[in-house]
N, C-alpha and C positions, 0 to 999 in steps of 0.2 A: 820517577823512580829509575834508579840505576840500572836494574835488569828485569829480568820477568822468568818466571817458572811455569813450564807445562809439563805437569806430572800427574798420572792418574794411578792409584792403588785400588784394586779391586780384589775381594773374596767371593767367588760365586761359584755356580755349577754350569756344566755345559748343557746346552738345551738340545744338541743334537752332535753327532760324530763331526770331528773336524773336517773341513774341505781342502785339500791340497790340489792347488793347480799350477801348470806352468804359464808364466808369461811369456809375451812376445820375445823378450830378450834372453829367454833360455833358464832364467832362474825360476826358483819356486816361491808360490806365497801361499799362505794358510790362513782361513777364515775360520773363526769361533764364534759361536753365539754363546754369550755368557748371561746367566741370570743371577740377579742380586735380589734377596728378599728381606722384607722387614715384617714384623707381626707386633700387634699390639691389641689391647682389651678396649673394646668400645665402652667408654663412659657410660653412657646411657642405657644401651642394652645388654652390656657384660659379655657381650660376642666376640669371639676372638677374630681379628681381621688381620689380612695380610696383603702386602702390596709387593708386586715384582717388577722389577725394572729388567729390561733387556738391553745388552750392550754388544755393538759389533767389536771384535777384535781381528787385527790384520796383523799376520807374523810375517816379517821380511828377512829375519835374520836365519840364515841358513842352519845354524845348529839347533836353534829353538824349533825350526820346522821340521828336522829329522826325529826330535823328542816327541812333539805333537803328533806328527803321523804314527810313530810306533806304539805311544804310551796312552794317548788321551782318547777316550770314548764318551758318549752320551752319559751324563750324570756324573763325570769325573768332579771333583771339587778342586779348584786352583785358586792360587793367589797370581795377580799379575800386576807389573808396573811398567807404564809406558807412556806415551804423548797423546792427547787429544788432537785430532786433525779432522777438519770439515771439507769434503771434496764435492765438487759440483759435477752433475752428469746430465745427459739429456735423456728423458724417457723417449723410447723409440716409437711408442703408440700414439702419445700426444704431442712429441715434440717440445714438451715443456722442460724447463730448467729443474732439477731436483738435487737435494741436499743431503748427503749422509755424514754423521759424525760417527767417527770410528776412534778406537784406542789402537795406537800403532806399536808394535813392538819391533823395534829396528835399531841397530848400533849399539853403542854401549851403554845406553840408559835404560835397559830392558831386562825385566825378570820375570821369569815363568817359574812357579813352584807348584808341584803336584801335592796336595795336601791328603787327598784320601786314597785309601790302596794299602798295598802291603808295604810299598817301598814309599817312604818320603824323599822325594827328590828335588833339590833345588838347582835348576838350570838357568843360569845368569849369563847374560852377553857380556857383562861387565866383570867376569871373574877371570883371573889368570891361574895358571897352575898351582900358584902358591896359596891363592885364596880357595882354590878347590879342596887342597890338603886340609885347610883349616875348617872348611865347611863339612868335610867328611868327618874330622874328629869332633866337630861340635854336634853333627847328627848322631854320632855313635853314643856320645854323653846324654843327648835329648832322648834318645831311645828307651833311657832308663825311666823316663818321666811317664805320667800318666798320659794316655794316647788322646784323652779328651782335649779339645780345644776350648778355651776360656771365651770364646765369643761367637 
């Protein structure tokens, strides 16, 4: 294979208020707990079943952190694009190595779009001012459409 791709796209709801902390280097980091769910009807019983997956999302992009801190709360529906990353850490109690897989929003390949609420805002770290003007025009045109999301 000539290249590779590490990209994650999720639509889900926040399971808790975002957590924003200062790192040792003075920069901020935001952590989100994102739930994605799927539901189906059991063939045998006819009962409705649902499965929820929980995803850890870590935001390093300063612009996105400000938006997360100001506008996102538990239950908010968001669309995110980022990269998968697995980090290794040591459990202080047992001394064993542990692993966490997270979706990282950092740099120019990250997007955070708030889907639910009064304002649908697309905050993307790969948008220039010219793209923001285009997005704002698109949003104004899309506001005329039905508010229901088709998926």
